[in-house]
C-alpha positions as CSV (number, residue, x, y, z in Angstrom):
1,M,-14.7,16.7,8.3
2,E,-13.6,15.4,4.9
3,K,-13.1,11.7,4.2
4,I,-9.8,10.4,5.6
5,S,-7.7,8.1,3.6
6,R,-5.3,5.7,5.2
7,V,-3.1,5.3,2.1
8,E,-2.3,7.6,-0.8
9,I,0.2,7.7,-3.7
10,T,2.8,10.1,-5.1
11,P,2.6,11.2,-8.8
12,A,5.8,9.3,-9.5
13,A,4.4,6.1,-8.1
14,A,1.1,6.7,-10.1
15,A,3.1,6.9,-13.3
16,V,4.8,3.6,-12.6
17,I,1.4,2.0,-11.9
18,D,0.2,3.3,-15.2
19,Q,3.2,1.7,-16.9
20,L,2.7,-1.6,-15.1
21,R,-1.1,-1.7,-15.7
22,A,-0.5,-1.2,-19.4
23,Q,1.7,-4.3,-19.4
24,H,-0.1,-6.5,-16.8
25,G,-3.7,-5.3,-16.6
26,P,-5.4,-4.6,-13.2
27,L,-3.1,-4.5,-10.2
28,M,-3.2,-4.9,-6.5
29,F,-0.9,-4.1,-3.6
30,H,0.0,-6.0,-0.4
31,Q,2.3,-4.5,2.3
32,S,4.8,-7.3,2.9
33,G,5.5,-8.3,6.5
34,G,9.2,-7.8,6.2
35,C,10.9,-11.0,5.1
36,C,14.0,-10.5,2.8
37,D,13.8,-6.7,2.2
38,G,12.0,-5.3,5.2
39,S,8.3,-4.3,5.0
40,A,7.6,-3.0,1.5
41,P,4.6,-2.4,-0.7
42,M,4.4,-5.3,-3.2
43,C,2.6,-4.9,-6.5
44,F,1.0,-7.9,-8.2
45,P,-1.5,-8.6,-11.1
46,E,-4.9,-8.4,-9.4
47,G,-5.8,-11.7,-7.9
48,E,-2.3,-13.2,-8.0
49,F,-1.8,-12.6,-4.3
50,I,-4.6,-14.4,-2.5
51,T,-6.1,-12.3,0.4
52,G,-8.3,-13.6,3.1
53,K,-9.7,-13.0,6.6
54,S,-6.1,-12.3,7.8
55,D,-5.8,-9.3,5.5
56,V,-7.2,-5.7,5.8
57,L,-8.1,-3.6,2.8
58,L,-6.7,-0.2,3.7
59,G,-8.0,1.6,0.6
60,Y,-7.2,2.2,-3.0
61,I,-4.2,3.8,-4.6
62,H,-4.6,4.9,-8.2
63,G,-7.5,2.4,-8.7
64,C,-5.6,-0.5,-7.1
65,P,-6.6,-2.2,-3.8
66,F,-4.0,-2.0,-1.1
67,Y,-4.0,-4.7,1.6
68,M,-2.0,-5.4,4.8
69,S,-2.0,-8.4,7.1
70,R,-4.2,-7.9,10.1
71,D,-1.3,-8.5,12.5
72,Q,0.8,-5.8,10.8
73,Y,-2.2,-3.5,10.7
74,E,-2.5,-3.7,14.5
75,Y,1.0,-2.1,14.7
76,W,0.3,0.5,11.9
77,K,-3.3,1.4,12.6
78,H,-2.4,4.8,13.8
79,T,-0.4,5.7,10.7
80,H,-1.1,7.2,7.3
81,L,0.8,5.7,4.4
82,T,2.1,7.3,1.3
83,I,3.3,5.0,-1.5
84,D,6.3,6.3,-3.4
85,V,8.8,4.9,-5.9
86,V,12.6,5.1,-5.8
87,P,15.4,3.8,-7.9
88,G,16.9,0.5,-6.8
89,R,16.2,-3.2,-6.7
90,G,14.4,-4.7,-3.8
91,A,14.6,-8.4,-2.9
92,S,11.0,-9.1,-3.9
93,F,8.7,-10.4,-6.5
94,S,6.9,-7.0,-7.0
95,L,6.2,-6.1,-10.6
96,E,8.3,-2.9,-10.6
97,I,11.6,-4.6,-9.8
98,P,12.6,-5.4,-13.5
99,L,12.2,-1.6,-14.1
100,G,15.1,-0.9,-11.7
101,L,12.6,0.7,-9.3
102,R,11.0,-0.2,-6.0
103,F,7.8,1.0,-4.3
104,M,8.4,2.2,-0.8
105,V,6.1,3.4,2.0
106,R,6.4,6.6,3.9
107,S,4.4,6.8,7.0
108,R,3.3,9.4,9.5
109,L,1.1,9.2,12.6
110,L,-2.5,10.1,12.0
111,T,-3.6,13.3,13.8
112,D,-6.1,12.9,16.7
113,A,-8.8,14.4,14.4
114,E,-8.0,12.0,11.5
115,Y,-8.0,9.0,13.8
116,A,-11.3,10.0,15.4
117,A,-12.8,10.4,11.9
118,L,-11.7,6.9,11.0
119,F,-13.0,5.4,14.2
120,P,-15.9,7.5,15.5
121,K,-17.0,6.7,19.1
122,A,-20.4,5.0,19.5
123,D,-22.8,7.1,21.5
């Protein structure tokens, strides 16, 4: 079976990342826990958001690490995430907000085969 990714990105979101990377340098993402604007992907200059043992690296989108808190991951571990971008202003400190855009997450349940590939059973 091919390698399974937990997170991917749309071409529109990749174009925004390119624009933000040109202005801010290397970037990182962290899925917010849902304070002011619900749970949303937040984009920061790499290293500006400090991650630790309470965070899970889900993967990379367009060369950027994508993290989520371990507690939130426990609720979302059966899902595949696609990061997209839409017009609008979110109530966050994410880098795309001044562009009049906001990153958003679209999720779907992993299939049984995808989940098994992510977590193979020990023999």
